[in-house]
KERO-533001 format. One record per residue: residue in three letters; z, y, x of N, C-alpha, C, O in turn. Coordinates in nm, 2 decimals, always signed. Each point is the difference from the previous one (the first is absolute). Example, Ala and Ser with C-alpha at 12.3 -4.5 7.8 and 13.67 -1.06 7.14 Angstrom:
BEGIN
<r = ALA	n_Z = +0.78	n_Y = -0.57	n_X = +1.32	ca_Z = +0.00	ca_Y = +0.12	ca_X = -0.09	c_Z = +0.00	c_Y = +0.12	c_X = +0.09	o_Z = +0.07	o_Y = +0.00	o_X = +0.10>
<r = SER	n_Z = -0.14	n_Y = +0.11	n_X = -0.14	ca_Z = +0.00	ca_Y = +0.11	ca_X = +0.09	c_Z = +0.08	c_Y = +0.11	c_X = -0.08	o_Z = +0.01	o_Y = +0.11	o_X = +0.05>
! end
This chain:
BEGIN
<r = MET	n_Z = -1.13	n_Y = -4.23	n_X = +2.23	ca_Z = +0.09	ca_Y = -0.07	ca_X = +0.09	c_Z = +0.08	c_Y = +0.09	c_X = +0.08	o_Z = -0.05	o_Y = +0.10	o_X = +0.06>
<r = MET	n_Z = +0.18	n_Y = -0.13	n_X = -0.05	ca_Z = +0.09	ca_Y = +0.09	ca_X = +0.08	c_Z = +0.00	c_Y = -0.04	c_X = +0.14	o_Z = -0.01	o_Y = -0.12	o_X = +0.03>
<r = THR	n_Z = +0.03	n_Y = +0.21	n_X = +0.06	ca_Z = +0.01	ca_Y = -0.03	ca_X = +0.14	c_Z = +0.14	c_Y = -0.05	c_X = +0.03	o_Z = +0.09	o_Y = +0.01	o_X = -0.09>
<r = LEU	n_Z = -0.06	n_Y = -0.06	n_X = +0.20	ca_Z = +0.13	ca_Y = -0.05	ca_X = +0.04	c_Z = +0.11	c_Y = +0.11	c_X = -0.01	o_Z = +0.10	o_Y = -0.03	o_X = -0.05>
<r = PRO	n_Z = -0.13	n_Y = +0.15	n_X = +0.11	ca_Z = +0.10	ca_Y = +0.11	ca_X = -0.02	c_Z = +0.03	c_Y = +0.03	c_X = -0.14	o_Z = +0.12	o_Y = +0.02	o_X = -0.04>
<r = GLN	n_Z = -0.22	n_Y = -0.02	n_X = -0.05	ca_Z = +0.02	ca_Y = +0.03	ca_X = -0.14	c_Z = +0.09	c_Y = -0.11	c_X = -0.06	o_Z = +0.09	o_Y = +0.03	o_X = -0.08>
<r = GLN	n_Z = -0.12	n_Y = -0.15	n_X = +0.11	ca_Z = +0.08	ca_Y = -0.11	ca_X = -0.05	c_Z = +0.14	c_Y = +0.01	c_X = +0.04	o_Z = +0.10	o_Y = -0.03	o_X = -0.08>
<r = LEU	n_Z = -0.07	n_Y = +0.06	n_X = +0.21	ca_Z = +0.13	ca_Y = +0.01	ca_X = +0.05	c_Z = +0.08	c_Y = +0.12	c_X = -0.07	o_Z = +0.12	o_Y = -0.02	o_X = -0.03>
<r = VAL	n_Z = -0.19	n_Y = +0.13	n_X = +0.01	ca_Z = +0.07	ca_Y = +0.11	ca_X = -0.06	c_Z = +0.03	c_Y = -0.04	c_X = -0.15	o_Z = +0.10	o_Y = +0.04	o_X = -0.05>
<r = THR	n_Z = -0.19	n_Y = -0.11	n_X = -0.02	ca_Z = +0.02	ca_Y = -0.04	ca_X = -0.13	c_Z = +0.12	c_Y = -0.09	c_X = -0.01	o_Z = +0.08	o_Y = +0.02	o_X = -0.09>
<r = ILE	n_Z = -0.07	n_Y = -0.12	n_X = +0.18	ca_Z = +0.11	ca_Y = -0.09	ca_X = +0.00	c_Z = +0.13	c_Y = +0.07	c_X = +0.02	o_Z = +0.10	o_Y = -0.02	o_X = -0.06>
<r = ALA	n_Z = -0.10	n_Y = +0.11	n_X = +0.16	ca_Z = +0.12	ca_Y = +0.08	ca_X = +0.03	c_Z = +0.04	c_Y = +0.08	c_X = -0.11	o_Z = +0.12	o_Y = +0.01	o_X = -0.03>
<r = LEU	n_Z = -0.21	n_Y = +0.06	n_X = -0.04	ca_Z = +0.04	ca_Y = +0.08	ca_X = -0.12	c_Z = +0.05	c_Y = -0.08	c_X = -0.11	o_Z = +0.10	o_Y = +0.04	o_X = -0.07>
<r = CYS	n_Z = -0.16	n_Y = -0.16	n_X = +0.05	ca_Z = +0.06	ca_Y = -0.09	ca_X = -0.11	c_Z = +0.14	c_Y = -0.05	c_X = +0.04	o_Z = +0.08	o_Y = +0.00	o_X = -0.09>
<r = ALA	n_Z = -0.06	n_Y = -0.03	n_X = +0.21	ca_Z = +0.13	ca_Y = -0.05	ca_X = +0.04	c_Z = +0.10	c_Y = +0.12	c_X = -0.01	o_Z = +0.11	o_Y = -0.02	o_X = -0.04>
<r = LEU	n_Z = -0.15	n_Y = +0.14	n_X = +0.08	ca_Z = +0.09	ca_Y = +0.11	ca_X = -0.01	c_Z = +0.04	c_Y = +0.03	c_X = -0.15	o_Z = +0.11	o_Y = +0.03	o_X = -0.03>
<r = ALA	n_Z = -0.21	n_Y = -0.03	n_X = -0.06	ca_Z = +0.02	ca_Y = +0.02	ca_X = -0.14	c_Z = +0.09	c_Y = -0.11	c_X = -0.06	o_Z = +0.09	o_Y = +0.04	o_X = -0.08>
<r = THR	n_Z = -0.11	n_Y = -0.16	n_X = +0.12	ca_Z = +0.09	ca_Y = -0.11	ca_X = -0.05	c_Z = +0.14	c_Y = +0.02	c_X = +0.05	o_Z = +0.10	o_Y = -0.01	o_X = -0.08>
<r = LEU	n_Z = -0.08	n_Y = +0.04	n_X = +0.21	ca_Z = +0.14	ca_Y = +0.02	ca_X = +0.05	c_Z = +0.06	c_Y = +0.13	c_X = -0.07	o_Z = +0.12	o_Y = -0.01	o_X = -0.03>
<r = ALA	n_Z = -0.19	n_Y = +0.11	n_X = +0.01	ca_Z = +0.05	ca_Y = +0.12	ca_X = -0.06	c_Z = +0.05	c_Y = -0.03	c_X = -0.14	o_Z = +0.11	o_Y = +0.05	o_X = -0.04>
<r = THR	n_Z = -0.19	n_Y = -0.13	n_X = -0.04	ca_Z = +0.05	ca_Y = -0.03	ca_X = -0.14	c_Z = +0.12	c_Y = -0.09	c_X = +0.00	o_Z = +0.07	o_Y = -0.01	o_X = -0.10>
<r = ARG	n_Z = -0.05	n_Y = -0.07	n_X = +0.21	ca_Z = +0.11	ca_Y = -0.09	ca_X = +0.01	c_Z = +0.13	c_Y = +0.08	c_X = +0.04	o_Z = +0.11	o_Y = -0.03	o_X = -0.06>
<r = PHE	n_Z = -0.12	n_Y = +0.12	n_X = +0.15	ca_Z = +0.12	ca_Y = +0.06	ca_X = +0.06	c_Z = +0.03	c_Y = +0.14	c_X = -0.07	o_Z = +0.12	o_Y = +0.04	o_X = +0.00>
<r = LEU	n_Z = -0.22	n_Y = +0.02	n_X = -0.06	ca_Z = +0.03	ca_Y = +0.13	ca_X = -0.06	c_Z = +0.11	c_Y = +0.00	c_X = -0.11	o_Z = +0.08	o_Y = +0.09	o_X = +0.00>
<r = PRO	n_Z = -0.08	n_Y = -0.19	n_X = -0.09	ca_Z = +0.11	ca_Y = +0.00	ca_X = -0.10	c_Z = +0.14	c_Y = +0.00	c_X = +0.07	o_Z = +0.09	o_Y = +0.06	o_X = -0.05>
<r = PHE	n_Z = -0.08	n_Y = -0.14	n_X = +0.15	ca_Z = +0.13	ca_Y = -0.01	ca_X = +0.07	c_Z = +0.04	c_Y = +0.13	c_X = +0.07	o_Z = +0.12	o_Y = +0.03	o_X = +0.01>
<r = LEU	n_Z = -0.22	n_Y = +0.04	n_X = +0.04	ca_Z = +0.03	ca_Y = +0.13	ca_X = +0.06	c_Z = +0.04	c_Y = +0.11	c_X = -0.10	o_Z = +0.08	o_Y = +0.08	o_X = +0.02>
<r = ILE	n_Z = -0.15	n_Y = -0.09	n_X = -0.14	ca_Z = +0.03	ca_Y = +0.10	ca_X = -0.10	c_Z = +0.13	c_Y = -0.03	c_X = -0.08	o_Z = +0.08	o_Y = +0.09	o_X = -0.02>
<r = PHE	n_Z = -0.07	n_Y = -0.22	n_X = -0.02	ca_Z = +0.12	ca_Y = -0.03	ca_X = -0.08	c_Z = +0.11	c_Y = -0.08	c_X = +0.07	o_Z = +0.09	o_Y = -0.05	o_X = -0.06>
<r = GLY	n_Z = -0.11	n_Y = +0.03	n_X = +0.19	ca_Z = +0.10	ca_Y = -0.08	ca_X = +0.07	c_Z = +0.13	c_Y = +0.07	c_X = +0.02	o_Z = +0.03	o_Y = +0.11	o_X = -0.05>
<r = GLY	n_Z = +0.06	n_Y = -0.18	n_X = +0.12	ca_Z = +0.13	ca_Y = +0.06	ca_X = +0.02	c_Z = +0.09	c_Y = -0.02	c_X = -0.12	o_Z = -0.01	o_Y = -0.10	o_X = -0.07>
<r = LYS	n_Z = +0.10	n_Y = +0.19	n_X = +0.05	ca_Z = +0.10	ca_Y = -0.01	ca_X = -0.10	c_Z = -0.03	c_Y = +0.09	c_X = -0.12	o_Z = +0.08	o_Y = +0.01	o_X = -0.09>
<r = LYS	n_Z = -0.20	n_Y = +0.05	n_X = +0.09	ca_Z = -0.04	ca_Y = +0.08	ca_X = -0.12	c_Z = -0.03	c_Y = -0.09	c_X = -0.12	o_Z = -0.06	o_Y = -0.11	o_X = +0.02>
<r = PRO	n_Z = +0.10	n_Y = +0.15	n_X = -0.14	ca_Z = -0.04	ca_Y = -0.08	ca_X = -0.11	c_Z = -0.15	c_Y = +0.01	c_X = -0.04	o_Z = -0.06	o_Y = +0.10	o_X = +0.03>
<r = THR	n_Z = +0.01	n_Y = -0.21	n_X = -0.08	ca_Z = -0.14	ca_Y = +0.00	ca_X = -0.04	c_Z = -0.02	c_Y = +0.09	c_X = -0.12	o_Z = +0.07	o_Y = -0.01	o_X = -0.10>
<r = PRO	n_Z = -0.17	n_Y = +0.10	n_X = +0.11	ca_Z = -0.02	ca_Y = +0.09	ca_X = -0.12	c_Z = -0.03	c_Y = -0.07	c_X = -0.12	o_Z = -0.06	o_Y = -0.11	o_X = +0.00>
<r = ARG	n_Z = +0.10	n_Y = +0.17	n_X = -0.12	ca_Z = -0.02	ca_Y = -0.07	ca_X = -0.13	c_Z = -0.15	c_Y = -0.03	c_X = -0.03	o_Z = -0.03	o_Y = -0.10	o_X = -0.06>
<r = TYR	n_Z = -0.06	n_Y = +0.19	n_X = +0.10	ca_Z = -0.14	ca_Y = -0.02	ca_X = -0.03	c_Z = -0.06	c_Y = -0.12	c_X = +0.07	o_Z = -0.08	o_Y = -0.07	o_X = -0.04>
<r = ILE	n_Z = +0.13	n_Y = +0.04	n_X = +0.16	ca_Z = -0.04	ca_Y = -0.11	ca_X = +0.08	c_Z = +0.06	c_Y = -0.13	c_X = -0.06	o_Z = -0.07	o_Y = -0.10	o_X = -0.01>
<r = GLN	n_Z = +0.19	n_Y = +0.10	n_X = -0.04	ca_Z = +0.06	ca_Y = -0.11	ca_X = -0.07	c_Z = -0.08	c_Y = -0.03	c_X = -0.13	o_Z = -0.02	o_Y = -0.11	o_X = -0.04>
<r = TYR	n_Z = -0.02	n_Y = +0.22	n_X = -0.03	ca_Z = -0.08	ca_Y = -0.01	ca_X = -0.12	c_Z = -0.13	c_Y = -0.07	c_X = +0.03	o_Z = -0.04	o_Y = -0.09	o_X = -0.07>
<r = LEU	n_Z = -0.03	n_Y = +0.14	n_X = +0.17	ca_Z = -0.13	ca_Y = -0.06	ca_X = +0.04	c_Z = +0.02	c_Y = -0.15	c_X = +0.04	o_Z = -0.09	o_Y = -0.08	o_X = -0.03>
<r = GLY	n_Z = +0.20	n_Y = +0.05	n_X = +0.09	ca_Z = +0.02	ca_Y = -0.14	ca_X = +0.04	c_Z = +0.02	c_Y = -0.09	c_X = -0.12	o_Z = -0.02	o_Y = -0.12	o_X = +0.01>
<r = LYS	n_Z = +0.06	n_Y = +0.18	n_X = -0.12	ca_Z = +0.02	ca_Y = -0.08	ca_X = -0.13	c_Z = -0.13	c_Y = -0.01	c_X = -0.08	o_Z = -0.03	o_Y = -0.11	o_X = -0.05>
<r = VAL	n_Z = -0.05	n_Y = +0.21	n_X = +0.05	ca_Z = -0.12	ca_Y = +0.00	ca_X = -0.09	c_Z = -0.13	c_Y = -0.04	c_X = +0.07	o_Z = -0.09	o_Y = -0.05	o_X = -0.07>
<r = LEU	n_Z = +0.08	n_Y = +0.07	n_X = +0.20	ca_Z = -0.13	ca_Y = -0.03	ca_X = +0.06	c_Z = -0.03	c_Y = -0.15	c_X = +0.00	o_Z = -0.12	o_Y = -0.03	o_X = -0.01>
<r = PRO	n_Z = +0.21	n_Y = -0.06	n_X = +0.04	ca_Z = -0.05	ca_Y = -0.14	ca_X = +0.00	c_Z = -0.06	c_Y = -0.04	c_X = -0.13	o_Z = -0.11	o_Y = -0.07	o_X = +0.00>
<r = GLY	n_Z = +0.16	n_Y = +0.10	n_X = -0.12	ca_Z = -0.06	ca_Y = -0.03	ca_X = -0.12	c_Z = -0.13	c_Y = +0.07	c_X = -0.02	o_Z = -0.10	o_Y = -0.06	o_X = -0.06>
<r = ALA	n_Z = +0.09	n_Y = +0.18	n_X = +0.10	ca_Z = -0.13	ca_Y = +0.08	ca_X = -0.02	c_Z = -0.11	c_Y = -0.06	c_X = +0.09	o_Z = -0.11	o_Y = -0.01	o_X = -0.04>
<r = ILE	n_Z = +0.15	n_Y = -0.03	n_X = +0.16	ca_Z = -0.10	ca_Y = -0.06	ca_X = +0.09	c_Z = -0.04	c_Y = -0.14	c_X = -0.05	o_Z = -0.12	o_Y = -0.03	o_X = +0.01>
<r = PHE	n_Z = +0.21	n_Y = -0.04	n_X = -0.06	ca_Z = -0.03	ca_Y = -0.13	ca_X = -0.06	c_Z = -0.10	c_Y = +0.02	c_X = -0.12	o_Z = -0.10	o_Y = -0.08	o_X = -0.01>
<r = ALA	n_Z = +0.13	n_Y = +0.17	n_X = -0.07	ca_Z = -0.09	ca_Y = +0.03	ca_X = -0.12	c_Z = -0.14	c_Y = +0.04	c_X = +0.05	o_Z = -0.10	o_Y = -0.04	o_X = -0.06>
<r = MET	n_Z = +0.09	n_Y = +0.12	n_X = +0.17	ca_Z = -0.12	ca_Y = +0.05	ca_X = +0.05	c_Z = -0.08	c_Y = -0.12	c_X = +0.06	o_Z = -0.12	o_Y = -0.01	o_X = -0.02>
<r = LEU	n_Z = +0.19	n_Y = -0.08	n_X = +0.08	ca_Z = -0.07	ca_Y = -0.12	ca_X = +0.05	c_Z = -0.05	c_Y = -0.09	c_X = -0.11	o_Z = -0.11	o_Y = -0.06	o_X = +0.02>
<r = VAL	n_Z = +0.18	n_Y = +0.05	n_X = -0.13	ca_Z = -0.05	ca_Y = -0.08	ca_X = -0.11	c_Z = -0.13	c_Y = +0.06	c_X = -0.06	o_Z = -0.10	o_Y = -0.07	o_X = -0.02>
<r = VAL	n_Z = +0.10	n_Y = +0.20	n_X = +0.00	ca_Z = -0.12	ca_Y = +0.07	ca_X = -0.05	c_Z = -0.11	c_Y = -0.01	c_X = +0.10	o_Z = -0.12	o_Y = -0.03	o_X = -0.04>
<r = TYR	n_Z = +0.14	n_Y = +0.04	n_X = +0.17	ca_Z = -0.10	ca_Y = -0.02	ca_X = +0.10	c_Z = -0.06	c_Y = -0.14	c_X = +0.00	o_Z = -0.12	o_Y = -0.02	o_X = +0.01>
<r = CYS	n_Z = +0.21	n_Y = -0.08	n_X = -0.02	ca_Z = -0.05	ca_Y = -0.14	ca_X = +0.00	c_Z = -0.08	c_Y = -0.03	c_X = -0.13	o_Z = -0.09	o_Y = -0.09	o_X = +0.01>
<r = LEU	n_Z = +0.12	n_Y = +0.15	n_X = -0.12	ca_Z = -0.07	ca_Y = -0.03	ca_X = -0.12	c_Z = -0.11	c_Y = +0.09	c_X = -0.04	o_Z = -0.05	o_Y = +0.00	o_X = -0.11>
<r = ARG	n_Z = +0.01	n_Y = +0.09	n_X = +0.20	ca_Z = -0.09	ca_Y = +0.11	ca_X = -0.03	c_Z = -0.14	c_Y = -0.06	c_X = -0.04	o_Z = -0.07	o_Y = +0.06	o_X = -0.08>
<r = ASN	n_Z = +0.03	n_Y = -0.17	n_X = +0.14	ca_Z = -0.14	ca_Y = -0.05	ca_X = -0.02	c_Z = +0.00	c_Y = -0.12	c_X = -0.09	o_Z = -0.10	o_Y = -0.07	o_X = -0.02>
<r = VAL	n_Z = +0.21	n_Y = +0.04	n_X = -0.05	ca_Z = +0.01	ca_Y = -0.11	ca_X = -0.09	c_Z = -0.07	c_Y = +0.03	c_X = -0.13	o_Z = +0.03	o_Y = +0.10	o_X = -0.06>
<r = THR	n_Z = -0.12	n_Y = -0.19	n_X = +0.02	ca_Z = -0.07	ca_Y = +0.02	ca_X = -0.13	c_Z = +0.04	c_Y = -0.12	c_X = -0.09	o_Z = -0.07	o_Y = -0.10	o_X = +0.02>
<r = PRO	n_Z = +0.16	n_Y = +0.12	n_X = -0.11	ca_Z = +0.05	ca_Y = -0.12	ca_X = -0.08	c_Z = -0.11	c_Y = -0.05	c_X = -0.10	o_Z = +0.02	o_Y = -0.11	o_X = -0.05>
<r = LEU	n_Z = -0.13	n_Y = +0.18	n_X = +0.03	ca_Z = -0.10	ca_Y = -0.04	ca_X = -0.10	c_Z = -0.11	c_Y = -0.08	c_X = +0.07	o_Z = -0.10	o_Y = -0.04	o_X = -0.07>
<r = THR	n_Z = +0.10	n_Y = +0.02	n_X = +0.20	ca_Z = -0.11	ca_Y = -0.07	ca_X = +0.07	c_Z = +0.06	c_Y = -0.10	c_X = +0.10	o_Z = +0.12	o_Y = +0.00	o_X = +0.03>
<r = GLY	n_Z = -0.20	n_Y = -0.08	n_X = +0.02	ca_Z = +0.04	ca_Y = -0.10	ca_X = +0.10	c_Z = +0.11	c_Y = -0.09	c_X = -0.04	o_Z = -0.01	o_Y = -0.06	o_X = -0.11>
<r = ASN	n_Z = +0.11	n_Y = +0.05	n_X = +0.19	ca_Z = +0.11	ca_Y = -0.09	ca_X = -0.03	c_Z = +0.11	c_Y = +0.06	c_X = -0.08	o_Z = +0.11	o_Y = -0.05	o_X = -0.01>
<r = HIS	n_Z = -0.14	n_Y = +0.17	n_X = -0.05	ca_Z = +0.09	ca_Y = +0.07	ca_X = -0.09	c_Z = +0.13	c_Y = +0.03	c_X = +0.06	o_Z = +0.11	o_Y = +0.01	o_X = -0.07>
<r = ALA	n_Z = -0.11	n_Y = +0.02	n_X = +0.20	ca_Z = +0.12	ca_Y = +0.05	ca_X = +0.07	c_Z = +0.11	c_Y = -0.11	c_X = +0.01	o_Z = +0.12	o_Y = +0.04	o_X = +0.02>
<r = LEU	n_Z = -0.15	n_Y = -0.16	n_X = -0.04	ca_Z = +0.10	ca_Y = -0.11	ca_X = +0.00	c_Z = +0.07	c_Y = -0.01	c_X = +0.14	o_Z = +0.12	o_Y = -0.01	o_X = +0.00>
<r = PRO	n_Z = -0.19	n_Y = +0.01	n_X = +0.11	ca_Z = +0.07	ca_Y = -0.01	ca_X = +0.13	c_Z = +0.10	c_Y = +0.12	c_X = +0.02	o_Z = +0.12	o_Y = -0.03	o_X = +0.04>
<r = GLU	n_Z = -0.15	n_Y = +0.14	n_X = -0.08	ca_Z = +0.08	ca_Y = +0.12	ca_X = +0.01	c_Z = +0.13	c_Y = -0.01	c_X = -0.09	o_Z = +0.11	o_Y = +0.02	o_X = +0.05>
<r = LEU	n_Z = -0.14	n_Y = -0.06	n_X = -0.17	ca_Z = +0.12	ca_Y = -0.02	ca_X = -0.09	c_Z = +0.09	c_Y = -0.11	c_X = +0.04	o_Z = +0.12	o_Y = +0.02	o_X = -0.01>
<r = ILE	n_Z = -0.17	n_Y = -0.13	n_X = +0.06	ca_Z = +0.08	ca_Y = -0.11	ca_X = +0.04	c_Z = +0.08	c_Y = +0.05	c_X = +0.12	o_Z = +0.12	o_Y = -0.03	o_X = +0.01>
<r = ALA	n_Z = -0.18	n_Y = +0.09	n_X = +0.09	ca_Z = +0.07	ca_Y = +0.05	ca_X = +0.12	c_Z = +0.10	c_Y = +0.10	c_X = -0.03	o_Z = +0.11	o_Y = +0.00	o_X = +0.06>
<r = ILE	n_Z = -0.13	n_Y = +0.09	n_X = -0.16	ca_Z = +0.10	ca_Y = +0.10	ca_X = -0.04	c_Z = +0.12	c_Y = -0.07	c_X = -0.06	o_Z = +0.11	o_Y = +0.03	o_X = +0.02>
<r = ALA	n_Z = -0.14	n_Y = -0.13	n_X = -0.11	ca_Z = +0.11	ca_Y = -0.08	ca_X = -0.06	c_Z = +0.08	c_Y = -0.07	c_X = +0.10	o_Z = +0.13	o_Y = -0.01	o_X = -0.01>
<r = VAL	n_Z = -0.19	n_Y = -0.05	n_X = +0.12	ca_Z = +0.07	ca_Y = -0.07	ca_X = +0.10	c_Z = +0.09	c_Y = +0.10	c_X = +0.08	o_Z = +0.11	o_Y = -0.02	o_X = +0.03>
<r = THR	n_Z = -0.17	n_Y = +0.14	n_X = +0.00	ca_Z = +0.07	ca_Y = +0.10	ca_X = +0.07	c_Z = +0.13	c_Y = +0.05	c_X = -0.07	o_Z = +0.11	o_Y = +0.01	o_X = +0.05>
<r = VAL	n_Z = -0.13	n_Y = +0.02	n_X = -0.18	ca_Z = +0.11	ca_Y = +0.04	ca_X = -0.09	c_Z = +0.10	c_Y = -0.11	c_X = -0.01	o_Z = +0.12	o_Y = +0.02	o_X = +0.01>
<r = GLY	n_Z = -0.16	n_Y = -0.15	n_X = -0.03	ca_Z = +0.09	ca_Y = -0.11	ca_X = -0.01	c_Z = +0.08	c_Y = -0.02	c_X = +0.12	o_Z = +0.12	o_Y = -0.02	o_X = +0.00>
<r = LEU	n_Z = -0.19	n_Y = +0.02	n_X = +0.12	ca_Z = +0.08	ca_Y = -0.01	ca_X = +0.12	c_Z = +0.10	c_Y = +0.11	c_X = +0.03	o_Z = +0.11	o_Y = -0.02	o_X = +0.04>
<r = HIS	n_Z = -0.15	n_Y = +0.14	n_X = -0.08	ca_Z = +0.09	ca_Y = +0.11	ca_X = +0.02	c_Z = +0.12	c_Y = -0.01	c_X = -0.09	o_Z = +0.12	o_Y = +0.03	o_X = +0.04>
<r = LEU	n_Z = -0.14	n_Y = -0.07	n_X = -0.17	ca_Z = +0.11	ca_Y = -0.01	ca_X = -0.09	c_Z = +0.09	c_Y = -0.12	c_X = +0.04	o_Z = +0.13	o_Y = +0.01	o_X = -0.02>
<r = TRP	n_Z = -0.19	n_Y = -0.11	n_X = +0.08	ca_Z = +0.08	ca_Y = -0.12	ca_X = +0.04	c_Z = +0.08	c_Y = +0.03	c_X = +0.13	o_Z = +0.12	o_Y = -0.03	o_X = +0.01>
<r = LYS	n_Z = -0.19	n_Y = +0.08	n_X = +0.09	ca_Z = +0.07	ca_Y = +0.01	ca_X = +0.14	c_Z = +0.04	c_Y = +0.14	c_X = +0.04	o_Z = +0.08	o_Y = +0.02	o_X = +0.08>
<r = ARG	n_Z = -0.14	n_Y = +0.08	n_X = -0.15	ca_Z = +0.03	ca_Y = +0.14	ca_X = +0.04	c_Z = -0.03	c_Y = +0.03	c_X = +0.14	o_Z = +0.08	o_Y = +0.08	o_X = +0.07>
<r = GLN	n_Z = -0.19	n_Y = -0.13	n_X = -0.01	ca_Z = -0.04	ca_Y = +0.03	ca_X = +0.13	c_Z = -0.14	c_Y = +0.05	c_X = +0.00	o_Z = -0.09	o_Y = -0.08	o_X = -0.03>
<r = THR	n_Z = +0.08	n_Y = +0.20	n_X = +0.06	ca_Z = -0.13	ca_Y = +0.07	ca_X = -0.01	c_Z = -0.11	c_Y = -0.07	c_X = +0.09	o_Z = -0.11	o_Y = -0.02	o_X = -0.05>
<r = LEU	n_Z = +0.14	n_Y = -0.01	n_X = +0.17	ca_Z = -0.10	ca_Y = -0.06	ca_X = +0.09	c_Z = -0.04	c_Y = -0.14	c_X = -0.05	o_Z = -0.12	o_Y = -0.03	o_X = +0.00>
<r = LEU	n_Z = +0.21	n_Y = -0.05	n_X = -0.05	ca_Z = -0.03	ca_Y = -0.13	ca_X = -0.06	c_Z = -0.09	c_Y = +0.02	c_X = -0.12	o_Z = -0.10	o_Y = -0.07	o_X = -0.02>
<r = SER	n_Z = +0.13	n_Y = +0.17	n_X = -0.06	ca_Z = -0.08	ca_Y = +0.02	ca_X = -0.13	c_Z = -0.14	c_Y = +0.04	c_X = +0.04	o_Z = -0.10	o_Y = -0.05	o_X = -0.06>
<r = ILE	n_Z = +0.08	n_Y = +0.15	n_X = +0.15	ca_Z = -0.13	ca_Y = +0.04	ca_X = +0.03	c_Z = -0.08	c_Y = -0.11	c_X = +0.07	o_Z = -0.12	o_Y = -0.02	o_X = -0.03>
<r = ALA	n_Z = +0.18	n_Y = -0.04	n_X = +0.13	ca_Z = -0.07	ca_Y = -0.11	ca_X = +0.07	c_Z = -0.03	c_Y = -0.12	c_X = -0.09	o_Z = -0.11	o_Y = -0.05	o_X = +0.01>
<r = GLY	n_Z = +0.20	n_Y = +0.02	n_X = -0.10	ca_Z = -0.03	ca_Y = -0.11	ca_X = -0.10	c_Z = -0.12	c_Y = +0.03	c_X = -0.09	o_Z = -0.09	o_Y = -0.08	o_X = -0.02>
<r = GLY	n_Z = +0.09	n_Y = +0.20	n_X = -0.03	ca_Z = -0.11	ca_Y = +0.04	ca_X = -0.09	c_Z = -0.13	c_Y = +0.01	c_X = +0.07	o_Z = -0.10	o_Y = -0.03	o_X = -0.05>
<r = THR	n_Z = +0.11	n_Y = +0.08	n_X = +0.18	ca_Z = -0.13	ca_Y = +0.01	ca_X = +0.08	c_Z = -0.05	c_Y = -0.14	c_X = +0.03	o_Z = -0.12	o_Y = -0.02	o_X = -0.01>
<r = VAL	n_Z = +0.20	n_Y = -0.07	n_X = +0.05	ca_Z = -0.04	ca_Y = -0.14	ca_X = +0.03	c_Z = -0.06	c_Y = -0.06	c_X = -0.13	o_Z = -0.11	o_Y = -0.07	o_X = +0.01>
<r = VAL	n_Z = +0.17	n_Y = +0.08	n_X = -0.12	ca_Z = -0.05	ca_Y = -0.06	ca_X = -0.12	c_Z = -0.13	c_Y = +0.06	c_X = -0.04	o_Z = -0.10	o_Y = -0.07	o_X = -0.04>
<r = TYR	n_Z = +0.08	n_Y = +0.20	n_X = +0.05	ca_Z = -0.12	ca_Y = +0.07	ca_X = -0.03	c_Z = -0.11	c_Y = -0.05	c_X = +0.09	o_Z = -0.11	o_Y = -0.03	o_X = -0.04>
<r = MET	n_Z = +0.13	n_Y = +0.02	n_X = +0.17	ca_Z = -0.10	ca_Y = -0.04	ca_X = +0.10	c_Z = -0.04	c_Y = -0.15	c_X = -0.03	o_Z = -0.12	o_Y = -0.03	o_X = +0.01>
<r = LEU	n_Z = +0.22	n_Y = -0.05	n_X = -0.04	ca_Z = -0.04	ca_Y = -0.14	ca_X = -0.03	c_Z = -0.08	c_Y = -0.01	c_X = -0.13	o_Z = -0.10	o_Y = -0.08	o_X = +0.00>
<r = LEU	n_Z = +0.13	n_Y = +0.16	n_X = -0.10	ca_Z = -0.07	ca_Y = -0.01	ca_X = -0.12	c_Z = -0.14	c_Y = +0.05	c_X = +0.02	o_Z = -0.10	o_Y = -0.06	o_X = -0.05>
<r = VAL	n_Z = +0.08	n_Y = +0.17	n_X = +0.12	ca_Z = -0.13	ca_Y = +0.06	ca_X = +0.02	c_Z = -0.09	c_Y = -0.10	c_X = +0.09	o_Z = -0.12	o_Y = -0.01	o_X = -0.02>
<r = GLN	n_Z = +0.18	n_Y = -0.05	n_X = +0.12	ca_Z = -0.07	ca_Y = -0.08	ca_X = +0.09	c_Z = -0.03	c_Y = -0.14	c_X = -0.05	o_Z = -0.11	o_Y = -0.06	o_X = +0.03>
<r = LEU	n_Z = +0.20	n_Y = +0.00	n_X = -0.10	ca_Z = -0.01	ca_Y = -0.14	ca_X = -0.04	c_Z = -0.03	c_Y = -0.02	c_X = -0.15	o_Z = -0.06	o_Y = -0.11	o_X = -0.03>
<r = VAL	n_Z = +0.10	n_Y = +0.20	n_X = -0.06	ca_Z = -0.01	ca_Y = -0.03	ca_X = -0.14	c_Z = -0.11	c_Y = +0.09	c_X = -0.07	o_Z = -0.09	o_Y = -0.06	o_X = -0.07>
<r = PHE	n_Z = +0.09	n_Y = +0.19	n_X = +0.09	ca_Z = -0.09	ca_Y = +0.09	ca_X = -0.07	c_Z = -0.11	c_Y = +0.04	c_X = +0.08	o_Z = -0.09	o_Y = +0.07	o_X = -0.04>
! end
């Protein structure tokens, strides 16, 4: 159990780290300087790579040969892909797939 001073220091450090990660890019790349090419490249490739990593993470414990044969996961993935192809809104796609998965797991499977 942490003491009150330890808790306050932990909260202060977390707040400082959060603020630093929010303001540091503006301090480094702000003003009229052009954004470096490698930062532009990372801005293009990282969203897809992170999404792929999330898919692998979410499906890591799925065993298609046992239980419900991964049907809730496959249906939720299909809904996510369908919503994304239809509306092209990432937040809607992820939220829709998550809601469908939770409903399937809680109510059907």
